[in-house]
PyMOL Python script that loads the backbone (N, CA, C, O; Angstrom):
from pymol import cmd

cmd.read_pdbstr("""\
ATOM      1  N   UNK A   1      85.287  81.822  85.699  1.00  0.00           N
ATOM      2  CA  UNK A   1      86.276  81.057  86.440  1.00  0.00           C
ATOM      3  C   UNK A   1      86.472  79.703  85.762  1.00  0.00           C
ATOM      4  O   UNK A   1      85.499  79.023  85.436  1.00  0.00           O
ATOM      5  N   UNK A   2      87.705  79.319  85.553  1.00  0.00           N
ATOM      6  CA  UNK A   2      88.030  78.012  84.999  1.00  0.00           C
ATOM      7  C   UNK A   2      88.310  77.077  86.166  1.00  0.00           C
ATOM      8  O   UNK A   2      89.131  77.386  87.029  1.00  0.00           O
ATOM      9  N   UNK A   3      87.634  75.941  86.196  1.00  0.00           N
ATOM     10  CA  UNK A   3      87.812  74.979  87.291  1.00  0.00           C
ATOM     11  C   UNK A   3      89.285  74.643  87.478  1.00  0.00           C
ATOM     12  O   UNK A   3      89.998  74.358  86.515  1.00  0.00           O
ATOM     13  N   UNK A   4      89.731  74.679  88.729  1.00  0.00           N
ATOM     14  CA  UNK A   4      91.119  74.358  89.053  1.00  0.00           C
ATOM     15  C   UNK A   4      92.076  75.521  88.902  1.00  0.00           C
ATOM     16  O   UNK A   4      93.274  75.372  89.143  1.00  0.00           O
ATOM     17  N   UNK A   5      91.565  76.683  88.504  1.00  0.00           N
ATOM     18  CA  UNK A   5      92.454  77.830  88.303  1.00  0.00           C
ATOM     19  C   UNK A   5      92.657  78.607  89.602  1.00  0.00           C
ATOM     20  O   UNK A   5      91.876  78.487  90.545  1.00  0.00           O
ATOM     21  N   UNK A   6      93.713  79.397  89.627  1.00  0.00           N
ATOM     22  CA  UNK A   6      94.024  80.268  90.755  1.00  0.00           C
ATOM     23  C   UNK A   6      94.091  81.692  90.236  1.00  0.00           C
ATOM     24  O   UNK A   6      94.802  81.968  89.270  1.00  0.00           O
ATOM     25  N   UNK A   7      93.357  82.599  90.867  1.00  0.00           N
ATOM     26  CA  UNK A   7      93.352  83.997  90.459  1.00  0.00           C
ATOM     27  C   UNK A   7      94.506  84.738  91.122  1.00  0.00           C
ATOM     28  O   UNK A   7      94.570  84.841  92.347  1.00  0.00           O
ATOM     29  N   UNK A   8      95.410  85.249  90.306  1.00  0.00           N
ATOM     30  CA  UNK A   8      96.465  86.143  90.780  1.00  0.00           C
ATOM     31  C   UNK A   8      96.445  87.345  89.844  1.00  0.00           C
ATOM     32  O   UNK A   8      96.942  87.257  88.721  1.00  0.00           O
ATOM     33  N   UNK A   9      95.877  88.473  90.288  1.00  0.00           N
ATOM     34  CA  UNK A   9      95.843  89.654  89.434  1.00  0.00           C
ATOM     35  C   UNK A   9      97.259  90.097  89.038  1.00  0.00           C
ATOM     36  O   UNK A   9      98.210  89.931  89.802  1.00  0.00           O
ATOM     37  N   UNK A  10      97.377  90.654  87.849  1.00  0.00           N
ATOM     38  CA  UNK A  10      98.669  91.063  87.311  1.00  0.00           C
ATOM     39  C   UNK A  10      99.430  91.958  88.290  1.00  0.00           C
ATOM     40  O   UNK A  10     100.642  91.810  88.449  1.00  0.00           O
ATOM     41  N   UNK A  11      98.742  92.870  88.934  1.00  0.00           N
ATOM     42  CA  UNK A  11      99.383  93.790  89.860  1.00  0.00           C
ATOM     43  C   UNK A  11      99.901  93.138  91.133  1.00  0.00           C
ATOM     44  O   UNK A  11     100.679  93.751  91.864  1.00  0.00           O
ATOM     45  N   UNK A  12      99.485  91.909  91.411  1.00  0.00           N
ATOM     46  CA  UNK A  12      99.920  91.193  92.612  1.00  0.00           C
ATOM     47  C   UNK A  12     100.934  90.092  92.306  1.00  0.00           C
ATOM     48  O   UNK A  12     101.427  89.431  93.220  1.00  0.00           O
ATOM     49  N   UNK A  13     101.244  89.894  91.041  1.00  0.00           N
ATOM     50  CA  UNK A  13     102.051  88.741  90.648  1.00  0.00           C
ATOM     51  C   UNK A  13     103.432  88.718  91.289  1.00  0.00           C
ATOM     52  O   UNK A  13     103.853  87.680  91.801  1.00  0.00           O
ATOM     53  N   UNK A  14     104.143  89.838  91.269  1.00  0.00           N
ATOM     54  CA  UNK A  14     105.504  89.826  91.819  1.00  0.00           C
ATOM     55  C   UNK A  14     105.522  89.458  93.293  1.00  0.00           C
ATOM     56  O   UNK A  14     106.424  88.749  93.739  1.00  0.00           O
ATOM     57  N   UNK A  15     104.542  89.926  94.055  1.00  0.00           N
ATOM     58  CA  UNK A  15     104.522  89.603  95.487  1.00  0.00           C
ATOM     59  C   UNK A  15     103.967  88.207  95.765  1.00  0.00           C
ATOM     60  O   UNK A  15     104.197  87.656  96.841  1.00  0.00           O
ATOM     61  N   UNK A  16     103.235  87.626  94.805  1.00  0.00           N
ATOM     62  CA  UNK A  16     102.612  86.316  95.025  1.00  0.00           C
ATOM     63  C   UNK A  16     103.222  85.187  94.197  1.00  0.00           C
ATOM     64  O   UNK A  16     102.716  84.065  94.211  1.00  0.00           O
ATOM     65  N   UNK A  17     104.308  85.477  93.475  1.00  0.00           N
ATOM     66  CA  UNK A  17     104.905  84.471  92.593  1.00  0.00           C
ATOM     67  C   UNK A  17     105.311  83.217  93.365  1.00  0.00           C
ATOM     68  O   UNK A  17     105.368  82.131  92.788  1.00  0.00           O
ATOM     69  N   UNK A  18     105.591  83.351  94.646  1.00  0.00           N
ATOM     70  CA  UNK A  18     105.942  82.199  95.474  1.00  0.00           C
ATOM     71  C   UNK A  18     104.856  81.135  95.492  1.00  0.00           C
ATOM     72  O   UNK A  18     105.148  79.949  95.650  1.00  0.00           O
ATOM     73  N   UNK A  19     103.601  81.552  95.330  1.00  0.00           N
ATOM     74  CA  UNK A  19     102.495  80.591  95.291  1.00  0.00           C
ATOM     75  C   UNK A  19     102.599  79.656  94.090  1.00  0.00           C
ATOM     76  O   UNK A  19     102.024  78.567  94.089  1.00  0.00           O
ATOM     77  N   UNK A  20     103.332  80.083  93.077  1.00  0.00           N
ATOM     78  CA  UNK A  20     103.464  79.280  91.857  1.00  0.00           C
ATOM     79  C   UNK A  20     104.676  78.358  91.879  1.00  0.00           C
ATOM     80  O   UNK A  20     104.824  77.516  90.993  1.00  0.00           O
ATOM     81  N   UNK A  21     105.545  78.501  92.873  1.00  0.00           N
ATOM     82  CA  UNK A  21     106.771  77.696  92.918  1.00  0.00           C
ATOM     83  C   UNK A  21     106.520  76.190  92.799  1.00  0.00           C
ATOM     84  O   UNK A  21     107.287  75.514  92.112  1.00  0.00           O
ATOM     85  N   UNK A  22     105.487  75.634  93.433  1.00  0.00           N
ATOM     86  CA  UNK A  22     105.259  74.187  93.284  1.00  0.00           C
ATOM     87  C   UNK A  22     104.964  73.772  91.837  1.00  0.00           C
ATOM     88  O   UNK A  22     105.033  72.590  91.500  1.00  0.00           O
ATOM     89  N   UNK A  23     104.637  74.743  90.995  1.00  0.00           N
ATOM     90  CA  UNK A  23     104.269  74.458  89.603  1.00  0.00           C
ATOM     91  C   UNK A  23     105.355  74.875  88.612  1.00  0.00           C
ATOM     92  O   UNK A  23     105.117  74.900  87.404  1.00  0.00           O
ATOM     93  N   UNK A  24     106.537  75.200  89.113  1.00  0.00           N
ATOM     94  CA  UNK A  24     107.625  75.712  88.267  1.00  0.00           C
ATOM     95  C   UNK A  24     107.903  74.796  87.076  1.00  0.00           C
ATOM     96  O   UNK A  24     108.172  75.287  85.980  1.00  0.00           O
ATOM     97  N   UNK A  25     107.844  73.489  87.266  1.00  0.00           N
ATOM     98  CA  UNK A  25     108.153  72.541  86.194  1.00  0.00           C
ATOM     99  C   UNK A  25     106.903  71.942  85.553  1.00  0.00           C
ATOM    100  O   UNK A  25     106.976  70.928  84.858  1.00  0.00           O
ATOM    101  N   UNK A  26     105.758  72.577  85.793  1.00  0.00           N
ATOM    102  CA  UNK A  26     104.499  72.087  85.221  1.00  0.00           C
ATOM    103  C   UNK A  26     103.933  73.150  84.281  1.00  0.00           C
ATOM    104  O   UNK A  26     104.366  74.303  84.295  1.00  0.00           O
ATOM    105  N   UNK A  27     102.979  72.754  83.480  1.00  0.00           N
ATOM    106  CA  UNK A  27     102.354  73.713  82.583  1.00  0.00           C
ATOM    107  C   UNK A  27     101.468  74.669  83.382  1.00  0.00           C
ATOM    108  O   UNK A  27     100.632  74.244  84.180  1.00  0.00           O
ATOM    109  N   UNK A  28     101.667  75.949  83.154  1.00  0.00           N
ATOM    110  CA  UNK A  28     100.832  77.004  83.728  1.00  0.00           C
ATOM    111  C   UNK A  28     100.209  77.740  82.548  1.00  0.00           C
ATOM    112  O   UNK A  28     100.912  78.154  81.627  1.00  0.00           O
ATOM    113  N   UNK A  29      98.899  77.901  82.578  1.00  0.00           N
ATOM    114  CA  UNK A  29      98.204  78.644  81.529  1.00  0.00           C
ATOM    115  C   UNK A  29      97.720  79.951  82.138  1.00  0.00           C
ATOM    116  O   UNK A  29      96.988  79.954  83.128  1.00  0.00           O
ATOM    117  N   UNK A  30      98.134  81.057  81.540  1.00  0.00           N
ATOM    118  CA  UNK A  30      97.795  82.394  82.028  1.00  0.00           C
ATOM    119  C   UNK A  30      96.703  82.961  81.124  1.00  0.00           C
ATOM    120  O   UNK A  30      96.770  82.835  79.901  1.00  0.00           O
ATOM    121  N   UNK A  31      95.695  83.588  81.738  1.00  0.00           N
ATOM    122  CA  UNK A  31      94.642  84.190  80.917  1.00  0.00           C
ATOM    123  C   UNK A  31      94.188  85.514  81.496  1.00  0.00           C
ATOM    124  O   UNK A  31      94.300  85.768  82.696  1.00  0.00           O
ATOM    125  N   UNK A  32      93.673  86.347  80.612  1.00  0.00           N
ATOM    126  CA  UNK A  32      93.021  87.602  80.974  1.00  0.00           C
ATOM    127  C   UNK A  32      91.789  87.705  80.071  1.00  0.00           C
ATOM    128  O   UNK A  32      91.333  86.692  79.542  1.00  0.00           O
ATOM    129  N   UNK A  33      91.260  88.879  79.890  1.00  0.00           N
ATOM    130  CA  UNK A  33      90.042  89.014  79.094  1.00  0.00           C
ATOM    131  C   UNK A  33      90.258  88.654  77.625  1.00  0.00           C
ATOM    132  O   UNK A  33      89.535  87.822  77.077  1.00  0.00           O
ATOM    133  N   UNK A  34      91.252  89.277  76.985  1.00  0.00           N
ATOM    134  CA  UNK A  34      91.479  89.035  75.555  1.00  0.00           C
ATOM    135  C   UNK A  34      92.848  88.457  75.226  1.00  0.00           C
ATOM    136  O   UNK A  34      93.114  88.165  74.061  1.00  0.00           O
ATOM    137  N   UNK A  35      93.721  88.284  76.202  1.00  0.00           N
ATOM    138  CA  UNK A  35      95.006  87.629  75.960  1.00  0.00           C
ATOM    139  C   UNK A  35      96.214  88.538  75.892  1.00  0.00           C
ATOM    140  O   UNK A  35      97.336  88.041  75.806  1.00  0.00           O
ATOM    141  N   UNK A  36      96.035  89.844  75.926  1.00  0.00           N
ATOM    142  CA  UNK A  36      97.165  90.774  75.830  1.00  0.00           C
ATOM    143  C   UNK A  36      97.968  90.884  77.113  1.00  0.00           C
ATOM    144  O   UNK A  36      99.188  90.717  77.098  1.00  0.00           O
ATOM    145  N   UNK A  37      97.305  91.161  78.213  1.00  0.00           N
ATOM    146  CA  UNK A  37      98.011  91.272  79.502  1.00  0.00           C
ATOM    147  C   UNK A  37      98.585  89.930  79.918  1.00  0.00           C
ATOM    148  O   UNK A  37      99.689  89.859  80.458  1.00  0.00           O
ATOM    149  N   UNK A  38      97.832  88.866  79.667  1.00  0.00           N
ATOM    150  CA  UNK A  38      98.334  87.540  80.044  1.00  0.00           C
ATOM    151  C   UNK A  38      99.571  87.161  79.236  1.00  0.00           C
ATOM    152  O   UNK A  38     100.411  86.403  79.719  1.00  0.00           O
ATOM    153  N   UNK A  39      99.695  87.672  78.025  1.00  0.00           N
ATOM    154  CA  UNK A  39     100.901  87.415  77.238  1.00  0.00           C
ATOM    155  C   UNK A  39     102.108  88.065  77.905  1.00  0.00           C
ATOM    156  O   UNK A  39     103.182  87.466  77.961  1.00  0.00           O
ATOM    157  N   UNK A  40     101.940  89.295  78.415  1.00  0.00           N
ATOM    158  CA  UNK A  40     103.038  89.963  79.139  1.00  0.00           C
ATOM    159  C   UNK A  40     103.413  89.173  80.390  1.00  0.00           C
ATOM    160  O   UNK A  40     104.596  89.006  80.687  1.00  0.00           O
ATOM    161  N   UNK A  41     102.421  88.692  81.115  1.00  0.00           N
ATOM    162  CA  UNK A  41     102.678  87.889  82.315  1.00  0.00           C
ATOM    163  C   UNK A  41     103.382  86.588  81.944  1.00  0.00           C
ATOM    164  O   UNK A  41     104.292  86.152  82.649  1.00  0.00           O
ATOM    165  N   UNK A  42     102.970  85.972  80.849  1.00  0.00           N
ATOM    166  CA  UNK A  42     103.609  84.739  80.384  1.00  0.00           C
ATOM    167  C   UNK A  42     105.091  84.968  80.131  1.00  0.00           C
ATOM    168  O   UNK A  42     105.923  84.166  80.555  1.00  0.00           O
ATOM    169  N   UNK A  43     105.429  86.060  79.439  1.00  0.00           N
ATOM    170  CA  UNK A  43     106.840  86.372  79.174  1.00  0.00           C
ATOM    171  C   UNK A  43     107.603  86.591  80.481  1.00  0.00           C
ATOM    172  O   UNK A  43     108.735  86.132  80.629  1.00  0.00           O
ATOM    173  N   UNK A  44     106.978  87.294  81.426  1.00  0.00           N
ATOM    174  CA  UNK A  44     107.653  87.551  82.699  1.00  0.00           C
ATOM    175  C   UNK A  44     107.882  86.250  83.458  1.00  0.00           C
ATOM    176  O   UNK A  44     108.977  86.022  83.972  1.00  0.00           O
ATOM    177  N   UNK A  45     106.863  85.395  83.534  1.00  0.00           N
ATOM    178  CA  UNK A  45     107.020  84.120  84.240  1.00  0.00           C
ATOM    179  C   UNK A  45     108.109  83.267  83.597  1.00  0.00           C
ATOM    180  O   UNK A  45     108.894  82.632  84.301  1.00  0.00           O
ATOM    181  N   UNK A  46     108.162  83.249  82.285  1.00  0.00           N
ATOM    182  CA  UNK A  46     109.231  82.497  81.611  1.00  0.00           C
ATOM    183  C   UNK A  46     110.598  83.053  81.982  1.00  0.00           C
ATOM    184  O   UNK A  46     111.548  82.293  82.169  1.00  0.00           O
ATOM    185  N   UNK A  47     110.704  84.373  82.089  1.00  0.00           N
ATOM    186  CA  UNK A  47     111.989  84.979  82.469  1.00  0.00           C
ATOM    187  C   UNK A  47     112.373  84.637  83.905  1.00  0.00           C
ATOM    188  O   UNK A  47     113.539  84.750  84.284  1.00  0.00           O
ATOM    189  N   UNK A  48     111.391  84.219  84.700  1.00  0.00           N
ATOM    190  CA  UNK A  48     111.632  83.829  86.090  1.00  0.00           C
ATOM    191  C   UNK A  48     111.843  82.323  86.234  1.00  0.00           C
ATOM    192  O   UNK A  48     111.934  81.812  87.351  1.00  0.00           O
ATOM    193  N   UNK A  49     111.921  81.613  85.109  1.00  0.00           N
ATOM    194  CA  UNK A  49     112.198  80.182  85.146  1.00  0.00           C
ATOM    195  C   UNK A  49     110.990  79.273  85.029  1.00  0.00           C
ATOM    196  O   UNK A  49     111.125  78.055  85.140  1.00  0.00           O
ATOM    197  N   UNK A  50     109.816  79.837  84.807  1.00  0.00           N
ATOM    198  CA  UNK A  50     108.610  79.033  84.603  1.00  0.00           C
ATOM    199  C   UNK A  50     108.493  78.747  83.105  1.00  0.00           C
ATOM    200  O   UNK A  50     107.663  79.328  82.407  1.00  0.00           O
ATOM    201  N   UNK A  51     109.340  77.844  82.635  1.00  0.00           N
ATOM    202  CA  UNK A  51     109.527  77.632  81.201  1.00  0.00           C
ATOM    203  C   UNK A  51     108.327  77.037  80.484  1.00  0.00           C
ATOM    204  O   UNK A  51     108.213  77.176  79.266  1.00  0.00           O
ATOM    205  N   UNK A  52     107.445  76.388  81.194  1.00  0.00           N
ATOM    206  CA  UNK A  52     106.300  75.740  80.548  1.00  0.00           C
ATOM    207  C   UNK A  52     105.032  76.594  80.593  1.00  0.00           C
ATOM    208  O   UNK A  52     103.931  76.091  80.369  1.00  0.00           O
ATOM    209  N   UNK A  53     105.191  77.883  80.883  1.00  0.00           N
ATOM    210  CA  UNK A  53     104.046  78.785  80.950  1.00  0.00           C
ATOM    211  C   UNK A  53     103.505  79.067  79.553  1.00  0.00           C
ATOM    212  O   UNK A  53     104.263  79.318  78.616  1.00  0.00           O
ATOM    213  N   UNK A  54     102.190  79.023  79.433  1.00  0.00           N
ATOM    214  CA  UNK A  54     101.503  79.272  78.164  1.00  0.00           C
ATOM    215  C   UNK A  54     100.480  80.388  78.345  1.00  0.00           C
ATOM    216  O   UNK A  54      99.902  80.543  79.421  1.00  0.00           O
ATOM    217  N   UNK A  55     100.263  81.159  77.291  1.00  0.00           N
ATOM    218  CA  UNK A  55      99.222  82.168  77.269  1.00  0.00           C
ATOM    219  C   UNK A  55      97.969  81.572  76.631  1.00  0.00           C
ATOM    220  O   UNK A  55      98.066  80.861  75.630  1.00  0.00           O
ATOM    221  N   UNK A  56      96.806  81.851  77.193  1.00  0.00           N
ATOM    222  CA  UNK A  56      95.543  81.437  76.588  1.00  0.00           C
ATOM    223  C   UNK A  56      95.208  82.458  75.500  1.00  0.00           C
ATOM    224  O   UNK A  56      94.656  83.522  75.783  1.00  0.00           O
ATOM    225  N   UNK A  57      95.547  82.125  74.264  1.00  0.00           N
ATOM    226  CA  UNK A  57      95.329  83.030  73.137  1.00  0.00           C
ATOM    227  C   UNK A  57      93.853  83.388  73.033  1.00  0.00           C
ATOM    228  O   UNK A  57      92.986  82.513  73.029  1.00  0.00           O
ATOM    229  N   UNK A  58      93.583  84.677  72.950  1.00  0.00           N
ATOM    230  CA  UNK A  58      92.197  85.141  72.868  1.00  0.00           C
ATOM    231  C   UNK A  58      91.544  85.351  74.216  1.00  0.00           C
ATOM    232  O   UNK A  58      90.438  85.886  74.298  1.00  0.00           O
ATOM    233  N   UNK A  59      92.224  84.932  75.280  1.00  0.00           N
ATOM    234  CA  UNK A  59      91.744  85.161  76.631  1.00  0.00           C
ATOM    235  C   UNK A  59      90.504  84.366  77.009  1.00  0.00           C
ATOM    236  O   UNK A  59      90.082  83.447  76.307  1.00  0.00           O
ATOM    237  N   UNK A  60      89.939  84.753  78.141  1.00  0.00           N
ATOM    238  CA  UNK A  60      88.764  84.060  78.662  1.00  0.00           C
ATOM    239  C   UNK A  60      87.562  84.273  77.738  1.00  0.00           C
ATOM    240  O   UNK A  60      86.640  83.457  77.711  1.00  0.00           O
ATOM    241  N   UNK A  61      87.580  85.370  76.987  1.00  0.00           N
ATOM    242  CA  UNK A  61      86.501  85.614  76.034  1.00  0.00           C
ATOM    243  C   UNK A  61      86.485  84.525  74.959  1.00  0.00           C
ATOM    244  O   UNK A  61      85.422  83.999  74.629  1.00  0.00           O
ATOM    245  N   UNK A  62      87.646  84.186  74.418  1.00  0.00           N
ATOM    246  CA  UNK A  62      87.736  83.114  73.420  1.00  0.00           C
ATOM    247  C   UNK A  62      87.391  81.763  74.046  1.00  0.00           C
ATOM    248  O   UNK A  62      86.744  80.926  73.417  1.00  0.00           O
ATOM    249  N   UNK A  63      87.832  81.559  75.295  1.00  0.00           N
ATOM    250  CA  UNK A  63      87.504  80.311  76.003  1.00  0.00           C
ATOM    251  C   UNK A  63      85.987  80.145  76.079  1.00  0.00           C
ATOM    252  O   UNK A  63      85.450  79.067  75.821  1.00  0.00           O
ATOM    253  N   UNK A  64      85.313  81.231  76.438  1.00  0.00           N
ATOM    254  CA  UNK A  64      83.857  81.196  76.564  1.00  0.00           C
ATOM    255  C   UNK A  64      83.184  80.868  75.234  1.00  0.00           C
ATOM    256  O   UNK A  64      82.184  80.152  75.199  1.00  0.00           O
ATOM    257  N   UNK A  65      83.730  81.388  74.152  1.00  0.00           N
ATOM    258  CA  UNK A  65      83.131  81.165  72.830  1.00  0.00           C
ATOM    259  C   UNK A  65      83.416  79.772  72.273  1.00  0.00           C
ATOM    260  O   UNK A  65      82.577  79.196  71.582  1.00  0.00           O
ATOM    261  N   UNK A  66      84.603  79.227  72.572  1.00  0.00           N
ATOM    262  CA  UNK A  66      85.007  77.992  71.894  1.00  0.00           C
ATOM    263  C   UNK A  66      85.049  76.747  72.774  1.00  0.00           C
ATOM    264  O   UNK A  66      84.949  75.630  72.266  1.00  0.00           O
ATOM    265  N   UNK A  67      85.195  76.927  74.092  1.00  0.00           N
ATOM    266  CA  UNK A  67      85.358  75.766  74.973  1.00  0.00           C
ATOM    267  C   UNK A  67      84.183  75.601  75.920  1.00  0.00           C
ATOM    268  O   UNK A  67      83.594  74.523  76.004  1.00  0.00           O
ATOM    269  N   UNK A  68      83.838  76.670  76.637  1.00  0.00           N
ATOM    270  CA  UNK A  68      82.819  76.562  77.681  1.00  0.00           C
ATOM    271  C   UNK A  68      81.867  77.748  77.628  1.00  0.00           C
ATOM    272  O   UNK A  68      82.127  78.768  78.266  1.00  0.00           O
ATOM    273  N   UNK A  69      80.775  77.640  76.884  1.00  0.00           N
ATOM    274  CA  UNK A  69      79.835  78.749  76.784  1.00  0.00           C
ATOM    275  C   UNK A  69      79.141  79.092  78.105  1.00  0.00           C
ATOM    276  O   UNK A  69      78.459  80.114  78.190  1.00  0.00           O
ATOM    277  N   UNK A  70      79.303  78.261  79.128  1.00  0.00           N
ATOM    278  CA  UNK A  70      78.735  78.581  80.441  1.00  0.00           C
ATOM    279  C   UNK A  70      79.509  79.708  81.120  1.00  0.00           C
ATOM    280  O   UNK A  70      78.996  80.345  82.039  1.00  0.00           O
ATOM    281  N   UNK A  71      80.751  79.959  80.669  1.00  0.00           N
ATOM    282  CA  UNK A  71      81.538  81.070  81.219  1.00  0.00           C
ATOM    283  C   UNK A  71      80.970  82.353  80.617  1.00  0.00           C
ATOM    284  O   UNK A  71      80.981  82.520  79.398  1.00  0.00           O
ATOM    285  N   UNK A  72      80.472  83.261  81.462  1.00  0.00           N
ATOM    286  CA  UNK A  72      79.849  84.481  80.943  1.00  0.00           C
ATOM    287  C   UNK A  72      80.842  85.344  80.160  1.00  0.00           C
ATOM    288  O   UNK A  72      82.013  85.450  80.525  1.00  0.00           O
ATOM    289  N   UNK A  73      80.362  85.945  79.099  1.00  0.00           N
ATOM    290  CA  UNK A  73      81.166  86.911  78.345  1.00  0.00           C
ATOM    291  C   UNK A  73      80.866  88.294  78.895  1.00  0.00           C
ATOM    292  O   UNK A  73      79.737  88.587  79.290  1.00  0.00           O
ATOM    293  N   UNK A  74      81.880  89.135  78.918  1.00  0.00           N
ATOM    294  CA  UNK A  74      81.690  90.507  79.409  1.00  0.00           C
ATOM    295  C   UNK A  74      82.431  91.483  78.554  1.00  0.00           C
ATOM    296  O   UNK A  74      82.390  92.686  78.812  1.00  0.00           O
TER     297      UNK A  74
END
""", "prot")
cmd.dss("prot")
cmd.show_as("cartoon", "prot")
cmd.util.cbc("prot")
cmd.orient("prot")
């Protein structure tokens, strides 16, 4: 878990996208395990007007290796 993050599983995104409306004009960073699924979500969010959405390249696994080794790798 990344401090300050909100978990919205990919399969729930369309029904829960309203939760992200307050952040429409802010940077949103999307992540998954290795960065592939989150890249698809990033493209979808951008198509919905969330223009500042970014994908966490390499996913949470890369985050754990390069930023916060306290995040368990799986």
